[in-house]
C-alpha positions as CSV (number, residue, x, y, z in Angstrom):
1,M,152.1,174.2,131.0
2,K,154.9,176.5,129.7
3,H,157.3,174.8,132.1
4,L,156.5,171.5,130.5
5,A,157.4,172.5,127.0
6,P,161.3,172.2,127.4
7,F,160.8,168.7,129.0
8,I,158.6,167.6,126.1
9,V,161.1,168.9,123.5
10,M,163.9,167.0,125.3
11,I,162.0,163.8,125.3
12,A,161.1,164.2,121.6
13,L,164.8,164.8,120.8
14,L,165.9,161.7,122.7
15,I,163.2,159.6,121.0
16,A,164.3,160.9,117.6
17,I,168.0,160.1,118.3
18,A,167.0,156.6,119.5
19,V,165.0,156.0,116.3
20,I,167.8,157.2,114.1
21,I,170.3,154.8,115.9
22,V,167.9,151.9,115.5
23,V,167.3,152.6,111.9
24,I,171.0,152.8,111.1
25,T,172.0,149.7,113.0
26,N,169.1,147.7,111.4
27,Y,170.3,148.9,108.0
28,N,173.9,147.9,108.7
29,L,172.8,144.4,109.9
30,K,170.5,143.8,106.9
31,R,173.3,144.8,104.6
32,K,175.8,142.5,106.2
33,I,173.3,139.6,106.1
34,L,172.5,140.2,102.4
35,N,176.2,140.5,101.5
36,K,176.8,136.9,102.7
37,E,177.0,134.3,100.0
38,N,174.9,131.6,101.6
39,I,171.7,132.7,103.3
40,D,169.9,130.1,105.3
41,E,166.4,130.0,106.9
42,R,167.6,131.6,110.2
43,M,168.9,134.6,108.3
44,Y,165.5,135.1,106.6
45,M,163.9,135.0,110.0
46,I,166.3,137.7,111.3
47,L,165.5,139.9,108.3
48,N,161.8,139.5,108.8
49,N,162.1,140.6,112.4
50,L,164.2,143.6,111.4
51,T,161.6,144.8,108.9
52,G,158.9,144.9,111.7
53,F,160.3,148.3,112.6
54,N,157.9,150.0,110.2
55,T,155.0,148.9,112.3
56,E,156.7,150.4,115.4
57,M,157.0,153.7,113.5
58,L,153.3,153.4,112.7
59,K,152.4,152.7,116.3
60,W,154.3,155.7,117.6
61,G,153.0,157.9,114.9
62,I,149.4,157.1,115.7
63,I,150.0,157.5,119.5
64,L,151.7,160.8,119.0
65,L,148.9,161.9,116.7
66,F,146.3,161.1,119.2
67,G,148.3,162.6,122.1
68,G,148.6,165.8,120.1
69,A,144.9,165.8,119.4
70,G,144.4,165.4,123.2
71,L,146.6,168.4,123.9
72,I,144.7,170.4,121.3
73,A,141.4,169.4,122.9
74,L,142.7,170.5,126.3
75,E,143.3,173.9,124.9
76,F,139.5,174.3,124.3
77,L,138.3,172.7,127.5
78,P,137.8,175.0,130.5
79,H,139.6,173.7,133.6
80,N,141.5,175.2,136.5
81,E,145.2,174.5,137.3
82,N,144.6,172.0,140.1
83,S,142.1,169.9,138.2
84,P,143.0,166.3,137.1
85,L,140.9,166.8,133.9
86,P,143.9,167.4,131.6
87,Y,145.5,164.1,132.7
88,G,142.3,162.2,132.1
89,V,141.7,163.7,128.7
90,L,145.2,163.1,127.6
91,T,145.2,159.5,128.9
92,V,141.9,158.8,127.0
93,F,143.3,160.2,123.7
94,V,146.6,158.2,124.1
95,A,144.5,155.1,124.9
96,L,142.5,155.7,121.7
97,G,145.7,155.9,119.8
98,F,146.8,152.5,121.2
99,L,143.4,151.0,120.4
100,T,143.5,152.3,116.9
101,Y,146.9,150.8,116.3
102,Y,145.8,147.5,117.8
103,F,142.7,147.3,115.5
104,L,144.8,148.3,112.4
105,M,147.3,145.5,113.1
106,K,144.5,143.0,113.9
107,N,142.9,143.8,110.5
108,Q,146.2,143.7,108.7
109,K,147.0,140.2,109.9
110,K,143.7,138.8,108.4
């Protein structure tokens, strides 16, 4: 598990960099659209699609929260090194995160 920590940190850094790039480019695009004098219906549709990024952040926050909870649960579950139990437990927790996000979005659309 200690050999996995640098890999997880690298993935987290790459995800953070990608999120920052997406946020900056969306902001610049919104600013350019809003600075135009005549805004038509197509521009409003583009703006609405760009503001959907907040739900993406919510999705990944919930998934990472449940994934972290799965890792914490694994710390307290007895298992040997060759057991597939950690993969199953982590998969179940991540799936619960996806399901939680799905039901939150389903209830929000009502």
